[in-house]
C-alpha positions as CSV (number, residue, x, y, z in Angstrom):
1,X,-61.8,-13.6,53.6
2,X,-58.2,-13.2,52.6
3,X,-55.4,-12.1,54.9
4,X,-51.9,-10.9,54.3
5,X,-50.6,-12.2,57.6
6,X,-48.8,-10.5,60.4
7,X,-46.0,-8.0,59.7
8,X,-42.5,-9.2,60.8
9,X,-41.4,-7.1,63.8
10,X,-37.6,-7.5,63.0
11,X,-35.4,-6.8,60.1
12,X,-31.9,-8.0,59.0
13,X,-29.2,-5.6,57.9
14,X,-25.5,-5.7,57.2
15,X,-23.1,-3.1,58.6
16,X,-19.4,-2.3,58.5
17,X,-17.0,0.1,60.2
18,X,-18.2,-0.8,63.7
19,X,-17.2,-3.8,65.8
20,X,-19.6,-6.4,67.2
21,X,-19.2,-5.3,70.8
22,X,-20.2,-1.8,70.0
23,X,-23.2,-3.1,68.0
24,X,-24.3,-5.4,70.9
25,X,-24.2,-2.4,73.2
26,X,-26.9,-0.7,71.2
27,X,-30.4,-1.5,72.6
28,X,-32.2,-3.9,70.3
29,X,-29.3,-5.1,68.2
30,X,-28.6,-8.8,67.8
31,X,-25.3,-9.7,66.1
32,X,-26.0,-12.7,63.8
33,X,-22.6,-13.3,62.1
34,X,-19.4,-11.6,61.0
35,X,-18.0,-12.1,57.5
36,X,-15.5,-10.3,55.2
37,X,-15.3,-7.2,57.6
38,X,-19.0,-6.9,57.8
39,X,-21.6,-7.8,60.4
40,X,-25.1,-9.1,59.9
41,X,-27.5,-7.8,62.5
42,X,-31.1,-8.4,63.5
43,X,-33.1,-5.4,64.8
44,X,-36.6,-4.3,65.7
45,X,-38.4,-2.4,63.0
46,X,-40.3,0.9,63.0
47,X,-39.1,3.8,65.2
48,X,-36.5,1.6,67.0
49,X,-34.9,0.9,63.6
50,X,-34.4,4.6,63.0
51,X,-32.8,5.1,66.4
52,X,-30.5,2.1,65.9
53,X,-29.2,3.3,62.5
54,X,-28.6,6.7,64.0
55,X,-26.5,5.1,66.8
56,X,-24.5,3.1,64.3
57,X,-23.8,6.2,62.2
58,X,-22.9,8.2,65.3
59,X,-20.2,5.6,66.1
60,X,-18.7,5.7,62.6
61,X,-20.5,2.7,61.2
62,X,-21.9,2.3,57.7
63,X,-24.9,0.4,56.4
64,X,-24.1,-2.0,53.6
65,X,-27.6,-3.6,53.1
66,X,-31.0,-3.5,54.6
67,X,-33.2,-6.6,54.0
68,X,-31.6,-7.1,50.5
69,X,-32.4,-3.5,49.4
70,X,-29.9,-1.0,47.9
71,X,-32.2,2.0,48.3
72,X,-34.2,3.2,51.3
73,X,-36.9,5.8,51.8
74,X,-36.5,8.4,54.6
75,X,-38.4,11.4,55.7
76,X,-36.7,14.6,56.8
77,X,-38.3,17.9,58.1
78,X,-37.3,21.5,57.9
79,X,-38.8,24.9,58.9
80,X,-40.6,26.8,56.1
81,X,-38.0,29.5,56.0
82,X,-35.0,27.0,55.8
83,X,-32.8,27.0,52.7
84,X,-32.9,23.3,51.9
85,X,-30.1,21.4,50.2
86,X,-30.9,17.7,49.8
87,X,-28.3,15.2,51.0
88,X,-25.8,14.1,48.4
89,X,-27.0,11.2,46.3
90,X,-30.6,11.4,47.5
91,X,-33.7,11.8,45.3
92,X,-36.7,13.8,46.4
93,X,-39.9,11.8,46.1
94,X,-42.3,14.4,47.5
95,X,-42.5,17.6,49.6
96,X,-45.5,18.2,51.8
97,X,-46.6,20.5,54.6
98,X,-46.5,19.1,58.1
99,X,-50.0,19.4,59.3
100,X,-50.1,21.1,62.7
101,X,-46.4,21.9,62.7
102,X,-44.2,24.7,61.3
103,X,-42.4,23.4,58.3
104,X,-42.3,20.9,55.5
105,X,-41.6,17.1,55.3
106,X,-39.4,15.8,52.5
107,X,-39.7,12.2,51.4
108,X,-36.4,11.0,49.9
109,X,-34.9,7.9,48.4
110,X,-31.3,7.3,49.6
111,X,-28.9,4.7,48.3
112,X,-28.1,2.4,51.2
113,X,-24.4,3.0,50.6
114,X,-24.9,6.7,51.4
115,X,-27.3,6.2,54.4
116,X,-24.9,6.6,57.3
117,X,-23.2,9.6,55.6
118,X,-26.7,11.1,55.1
119,X,-27.6,10.6,58.8
120,X,-24.4,12.3,59.9
121,X,-24.9,15.2,57.4
122,X,-28.4,15.8,58.7
123,X,-27.1,16.4,62.3
124,X,-26.0,19.8,61.2
125,X,-29.4,20.9,60.0
126,X,-31.6,22.6,58.8
127,X,-33.0,19.2,57.6
128,X,-33.7,16.9,60.5
129,X,-34.1,13.1,60.1
130,X,-37.6,12.1,61.0
131,X,-37.8,8.4,60.0
132,X,-36.0,5.6,58.1
133,X,-38.5,3.3,56.5
134,X,-37.8,-0.4,56.9
135,X,-39.2,-2.3,53.9
């Protein structure tokens, strides 16, 4: 029997444009170190990760790196009748109906450097951020 092990429940990211005190006030954020105007943080993964990145973006922060990646996958949703314009710099991977819900789900690849701006842009609709995948 082979096993792949247990998934890590935390992820490291580097952010800028927000101070350490503001980061530590966000539930689940652990400040690891500060360097060159950037801050390395440790956070929980999964749904909490999406909420944390939304909080950082809402406070004017930017994401520089997530676990060494320079692209990240996100999902956004929109009603069927919405006129959809993808966020600047994003690439659509797929578009699928949302089973049991009105609307469609869009799977996008977003450059990490554009992630905080993308989160802020999505607040005005019609696309709504559903999830940021932490890989």
